[in-house]
ZALUMPA-592803 format. One record per residue (C-alpha): x negated, y negated, z negated; residue in one letter; chain; residue number from 1. Coordinates in steps of 0.5 Angstrom, whole numbers, plus 500, padded with zeros to 3 digits. Layout:
# ZALUMPA-592803
REC   east   north    up   rest   kette    nr
REC      X       Y     Z      A       A   NUM
...
# end
This chain:
# ZALUMPA-592803
REC   east   north    up   rest   kette    nr
REC    500     500   500      M       A     1
REC    497     493   502      P       A     2
REC    495     488   497      A       A     3
REC    500     483   497      P       A     4
REC    498     475   499      P       A     5
REC    495     470   493      P       A     6
REC    501     466   491      E       A     7
REC    500     458   494      S       A     8
REC    499     456   487      S       A     9
REC    494     461   486      S       A    10
REC    486     458   485      R       A    11
REC    483     465   486      L       A    12
REC    479     466   493      A       A    13
REC    481     471   497      V       A    14
REC    475     473   503      G       A    15
REC    471     479   506      A       A    16
REC    465     477   504      Q       A    17
REC    462     473   496      P       A    18
REC    465     467   496      V       A    19
REC    460     464   490      N       A    20
REC    455     462   493      R       A    21
REC    451     461   487      R       A    22
REC    451     467   484      T       A    23
REC    451     471   491      H       A    24
REC    444     475   492      R       A    25
REC    444     475   501      P       A    26
REC    441     482   502      L       A    27
REC    435     484   506      A       A    28
REC    434     483   512      A       A    29
REC    433     488   516      A       A    30
REC    425     490   518      G       A    31
REC    424     486   511      E       A    32
REC    420     490   505      D       A    33
REC    423     491   499      A       A    34
REC    420     489   492      P       A    35
REC    418     496   491      E       A    36
REC    414     497   498      T       A    37
REC    410     491   497      L       A    38
REC    409     492   490      Q       A    39
REC    406     499   493      L       A    40
REC    402     495   498      R       A    41
REC    399     490   493      Q       A    42
REC    397     497   488      Q       A    43
REC    393     499   495      Q       A    44
REC    390     493   497      L       A    45
REC    388     492   490      R       A    46
REC    385     499   489      A       A    47
REC    381     499   495      R       A    48
REC    378     492   494      H       A    49
REC    374     495   488      E       A    50
REC    372     501   492      L       A    51
REC    368     495   496      G       A    52
REC    368     490   502      R       A    53
REC    372     491   508      P       A    54
REC    368     496   513      L       A    55
REC    372     493   519      A       A    56
REC    369     485   517      A       A    57
REC    363     488   519      G       A    58
REC    356     486   516      P       A    59
REC    355     480   511      Q       A    60
REC    353     474   517      P       A    61
REC    347     471   516      A       A    62
REC    346     464   515      R       A    63
REC    345     460   520      A       A    64
REC    338     458   521      R       A    65
REC    335     452   526      A       A    66
REC    331     454   532      P       A    67
REC    325     450   528      L       A    68
REC    324     448   521      P       A    69
REC    323     440   520      L       A    70
REC    317     441   519      A       A    71
REC    314     444   525      A       A    72
REC    319     440   530      R       A    73
REC    315     433   526      V       A    74
REC    308     437   528      Q       A    75
REC    311     439   535      A       A    76
REC    313     431   536      G       A    77
REC    306     429   533      V       A    78
REC    302     434   538      G       A    79
REC    306     431   545      V       A    80
REC    305     424   542      V       A    81
REC    297     425   540      S       A    82
REC    296     429   547      L       A    83
REC    299     424   552      S       A    84
REC    296     418   548      G       A    85
REC    289     422   550      A       A    86
REC    291     421   557      L       A    87
REC    290     414   556      F       A    88
REC    284     413   551      V       A    89
REC    278     412   555      A       A    90
REC    273     412   550      Q       A    91
REC    270     420   548      P       A    92
REC    271     420   541      L       A    93
REC    278     418   540      A       A    94
REC    280     422   546      M       A    95
REC    278     428   541      G       A    96
REC    280     427   536      V       A    97
REC    288     426   539      L       A    98
REC    286     432   543      V       A    99
REC    285     436   535      V       A   100
REC    290     432   533      V       A   101
REC    295     435   539      G       A   102
REC    292     442   539      A       A   103
REC    292     444   532      V       A   104
REC    300     440   531      S       A   105
REC    303     445   537      L       A   106
REC    299     450   535      T       A   107
REC    302     450   528      W       A   108
REC    310     449   531      A       A   109
REC    308     455   535      A       A   110
REC    307     459   530      R       A   111
REC    314     457   526      G       A   112
REC    318     459   532      L       A   113
REC    313     466   532      W       A   114
REC    315     468   525      R       A   115
REC    323     466   527      A       A   116
REC    327     473   527      P       A   117
REC    328     476   533      R       A   118
REC    333     481   536      P       A   119
REC    330     488   537      V       A   120
REC    329     490   544      P       A   121
REC    333     496   546      G       A   122
REC    337     497   539      V       A   123
REC    344     497   540      P       A   124
REC    348     491   537      A       A   125
REC    354     495   535      E       A   126
REC    353     503   532      L       A   127
REC    360     503   529      L       A   128
REC    366     502   533      P       A   129
REC    371     497   531      A       A   130
REC    377     501   532      A       A   131
REC    373     507   528      A       A   132
REC    373     502   523      L       A   133
REC    380     499   522      A       A   134
REC    382     506   521      S       A   135
REC    377     509   517      L       A   136
REC    380     501   513      D       A   137
REC    388     503   513      A       A   138
REC    386     511   510      L       A   139
REC    382     508   504      L       A   140
REC    387     503   503      V       A   141
REC    393     509   503      R       A   142
REC    387     513   499      A       A   143
REC    385     509   494      A       A   144
REC    390     509   489      P       A   145
REC    391     516   488      E       A   146
REC    382     518   487      L       A   147
REC    381     521   482      P       A   148
REC    376     516   478      E       A   149
REC    370     522   479      A       A   150
REC    370     520   486      A       A   151
REC    371     512   486      K       A   152
REC    364     511   485      P       A   153
REC    361     516   490      V       A   154
REC    365     512   494      L       A   155
REC    364     506   492      Q       A   156
REC    355     508   495      R       A   157
REC    359     511   501      I       A   158
REC    361     504   503      N       A   159
REC    356     500   501      A       A   160
REC    351     505   506      A       A   161
REC    356     504   511      L       A   162
REC    355     497   511      A       A   163
REC    349     496   511      Q       A   164
REC    349     501   516      A       A   165
REC    351     495   521      Q       A   166
REC    346     491   520      Q       A   167
REC    342     490   527      P       A   168
REC    335     491   523      E       A   169
REC    338     497   520      V       A   170
REC    340     500   527      I       A   171
REC    334     499   529      A       A   172
REC    331     503   524      A       A   173
REC    335     509   524      L       A   174
REC    333     516   529      S       A   175
REC    339     518   533      L       A   176
REC    340     524   529      Q       A   177
REC    341     519   523      D       A   178
REC    346     515   527      R       A   179
REC    349     520   530      A       A   180
REC    351     523   522      F       A   181
REC    353     515   519      V       A   182
REC    357     515   526      L       A   183
REC    360     523   524      Q       A   184
REC    361     519   517      T       A   185
REC    366     514   519      V       A   186
REC    370     518   525      V       A   187
REC    370     524   522      R       A   188
REC    368     527   517      Y       A   189
REC    371     522   511      L       A   190
REC    378     522   515      P       A   191
REC    378     530   514      D       A   192
REC    376     530   507      S       A   193
REC    381     525   505      L       A   194
REC    386     527   509      E       A   195
REC    387     533   508      A       A   196
REC    387     531   500      F       A   197
REC    393     526   502      L       A   198
REC    397     532   504      R       A   199
REC    397     536   498      L       A   200
REC    403     533   492      P       A   201
REC    400     531   487      P       A   202
REC    401     536   482      S       A   203
REC    397     540   485      R       A   204
REC    391     536   486      R       A   205
REC    388     538   479      A       A   206
REC    390     546   479      V       A   207
REC    385     551   483      P       A   208
REC    386     551   491      L       A   209
REC    385     559   490      A       A   210
REC    382     564   485      D       A   211
REC    375     563   484      G       A   212
REC    375     555   488      Q       A   213
REC    375     549   485      P       A   214
REC    381     544   485      S       A   215
REC    383     539   490      A       A   216
REC    380     533   485      D       A   217
REC    374     537   485      D       A   218
REC    373     539   492      A       A   219
REC    374     531   495      L       A   220
REC    368     530   489      V       A   221
REC    363     534   491      Q       A   222
REC    366     533   499      Q       A   223
REC    364     525   498      L       A   224
REC    357     527   494      G       A   225
REC    354     531   500      A       A   226
REC    357     525   505      V       A   227
REC    354     520   500      D       A   228
REC    348     524   499      E       A   229
REC    346     525   507      R       A   230
REC    347     517   507      L       A   231
REC    342     516   502      Q       A   232
REC    337     520   506      R       A   233
REC    338     517   513      C       A   234
REC    338     510   510      L       A   235
REC    332     512   506      Q       A   236
REC    328     515   512      A       A   237
REC    329     509   516      G       A   238
REC    326     505   511      H       A   239
REC    320     509   510      D       A   240
REC    319     509   517      E       A   241
REC    319     501   518      A       A   242
REC    314     502   512      A       A   243
REC    309     507   516      E       A   244
REC    310     502   522      A       A   245
REC    308     496   517      L       A   246
REC    302     501   516      L       A   247
REC    300     502   521      R       A   248
REC    300     496   524      Q       A   249
REC    294     494   518      Q       A   250
REC    290     499   520      R       A   251
REC    290     497   527      F       A   252
REC    288     490   525      L       A   253
REC    283     491   520      D       A   254
REC    280     496   525      A       A   255
REC    280     490   530      K       A   256
REC    276     486   525      A       A   257
REC    271     491   524      R       A   258
REC    268     491   531      E       A   259
# end
């Protein structure tokens, strides 16, 4: 039976939608995240931040440097002026002094250019693809809140090692085998371990996976530890190779000085 129409003298408002705009709470529009989703996202981002700087951000940018320090630019100017002035001086002594001053000034300016950092030829500028780093960052955002406590410091070291491996001078010192391991760590080793861990329900992660086998938490820590240990050896080998190259150069110069 339909409701009777309201009386014309009634103060009550009748409508299909809420009529009190002050107390009405509008429904969330389609596509907007619910508060629970936003809280989960914030929790994931905070947990990811604890593991270190996002890898897709790339290496820390170096502070921009002038092509020549101010002192070297002044020396270059003095050298050019001194050599130019020597062309217009008739006295041999004054000409010799200007030539010596100009040569010494230009030599010091050239020394500043020689000591400036130069790119290493034949070395790839990018070892780790940006798309793979972004994918790993997204996976770490999802996994970070669910990681066991013992896995977090290991992932922090791995994150720092991968960030270091993006530096051009570090890439130059790595062997081909070490470069391949670093790349596979990003595109395969870490994603495979983390995805397999996340597929297990939280209630099963602390119990043994099978008879005589570790739990999912312990297995993940062991796998991350193996990756971390190999990464540290890769970076250490690069440092040792660079140190050995410097020692070889020292021995070569010492031998030349004794000739």
